[in-house]
N, C-alpha and C positions, 0 to 999 in steps of 0.2 A: 520589595527588592531595590528599586529602580530609588527608593529615598534615602536607604541603606548604602548604595554604592554612590550618591551622591556626596553623601555625610561623611563618607571616609576619602573622598576624591577621588573614585576609581571608575565615576560612568563612563568618561572620553576613553579608556583606555582597557575596557573589558566586554567581551562577546558573551551576549545575553542571547539564548534561545529560550521561546518559549513554543512548547510541543504538547501534543497529546498522542498515547499509543493508538489509541481508535476514538471514533465517533458515537454516538448514539441515537437511536430512535426516540423520540421525544410525540408518541402517537404517531408518526408516519407508518404507514403501510398496517395500520393498525397494532403497532407493536411500540415497547417501552423498553428501553435499555440497549446495550451492548450487542453488535451482532452475537458473541457465542451464550448470551442472555434467553435465547428465544431455541428454539427444537422444531422444525430442524433448523443449525445455526445459518443465518443468513450474510449476505453480504452487500445490501443495499448500501448507496451512497452515504445516506446523512451514518450507518454503521462505520465505512471506512475512510470517509474526507475528514480529515484534521488540521486544526491551525497550525502552521508551521510559520513563526516569526522570528526573524535574525536581527539585531541591533547589536551594530560594532562600528562608531564614529570611525571616518579615516579608511574604513574596511568597504562594509558592507553600505551602498550609496542609500538613503535615505527615500522613502518613500515607493520605492521600486516594489511592482506587483508582477512576480512570473508565474507565466503563466502554462507552463510545463508540468505534465501529469508524474506525481514522483511517485513514490511509496516510502513505506519505512525500510527498504532493502536498502535505500539510495543514500540514504542519511549521514550512514558512517563515512565510506568512501568521500561525499562531499564535503564533509565537515573536516576528515583529515586533508583533503586539497587542499581546502581553503587555509587550512593552517600551517601547507606546507610540510606534510607529513606523509606524501603520497605513498612511499615505502613501508608504511605500517598497515596496507591496505592487506587483508588475506588476499592470496593466489585464487581462492575459489570463491570469493563474494560475489553474490548476486547483485550486489549492489549499482547502479551507476553513479556516476561523477558530474552532479551539475555545482561544483565548485565554481567554476565560471561563472555563473548566474549570480552568485554572492559577492562577485567582484566586480557587478557590472556589465558584463561583458556576454557575448549571445554564446549558446551551445546547439547544437545541432544535437535534437534531442528526437528520440524514438518513444511515440506515447504508449506503449505499452507497460502496464505494469500486472503486478501478481500479489495473491492476496492469499492468505491460509487461517483457518479457524479449524482444529482437530483433525477431522474427516471433509472437511467441507474447504474445497479449491477455488479459487476465480480467477481469472485473466480478464482486463479491458483493456481494448485495443480502442482507437480514435473511434471507430463508428459502435463495435459488440461489446457486452458484458456478457462474460459466459460462466457462470456459477454450475461446478459438478461434485455432488456429494456422493461420496463412497459409503458402500457399494451399491446401493440401490436408491441414490434419488431423494426425495425429487430435483430434479437439476432446472436449471433458469437460463434463457438466452433474452438479452434485452437489446433492441437498437438503439443505442444511446441517444443517435443523431435526431431520431424521431420520435422517442419514446421514452425523455430525459428522468421521466418521475420510475421507470420501472414498473408499469402498470400491465402491461402487454407481454404477457411470458410467450416466447415465440418459439420454443424450445421443440415442441413436436411439429410444428410446422414443416410439411415437407419440402418446403421451397428453399430450408435453408439448412439442410442435412449437412450438407458441405461444408457453410459455416461451422456448424456444431465439431463436424468431423478436425477442420483445422485448428480451431480452438481446443480442442483435447489433447490435438498431439501439441499445441505450444504448451498447454500445462503438463503435458507428459515429459518433453524434452525439459523443460524448467526444473520440475522437481526431481525429475531422474539425476540430474547434476547437482542441484545444489542442496537434497534435503539431507537431513542427517539420520542415517537408516534406525538409529536408537530410538527415534523419535517419529517415525515415519507410518504412520496409524497404516496406509494403503500398502504396505508391504510388510506386516505383521510389526511394525516397533509398539511403541507404548506412550503412553500422551504425556508431552512435557508439561503439562499443568497438572498430571496426578489425578485428572478426573478418572473416572470410570465412561468408557466411551464403549456402547454397545451398539451393534450391527444387526 
């Protein structure tokens, strides 16, 4: 792509974005493939951590690595903001705007992200990562500050009951606000991917 842009003299005024929709486990946690390739579906970091590279000479500063945790929901409002098209962001967009980061400016960023695969929902805060599977689990809770490899599931530890309750509340609030009822499996909707999902 870059060679073609160079050949046509477009490399210096074209915004190039390299991204992926999801990551994959290459033997991590004993799994191969993406998070929706396992049963139960999983949200390990390897499956949800994706590459995201922006190149725009004269716009996006070269060589900058942003350390704000984002998710796919944040992509559209951020790109539209960077392009000066804020008015095009739907009012009910769950995404946050990191467009200022693309311009090399700072941003006041709250690191909580949400993720969903069919009947599996996840919230990740600075410290905790909670995966909630509808309707009967198994659920997972990891202390990402002390167990970034997600080896010790704490969900049944009585010492963190309040943490689990709080994170479930965050998931409920987010998806009650943003989930499309037609595709909300948690409330009788159908699979957007067209897969048969058994509970």
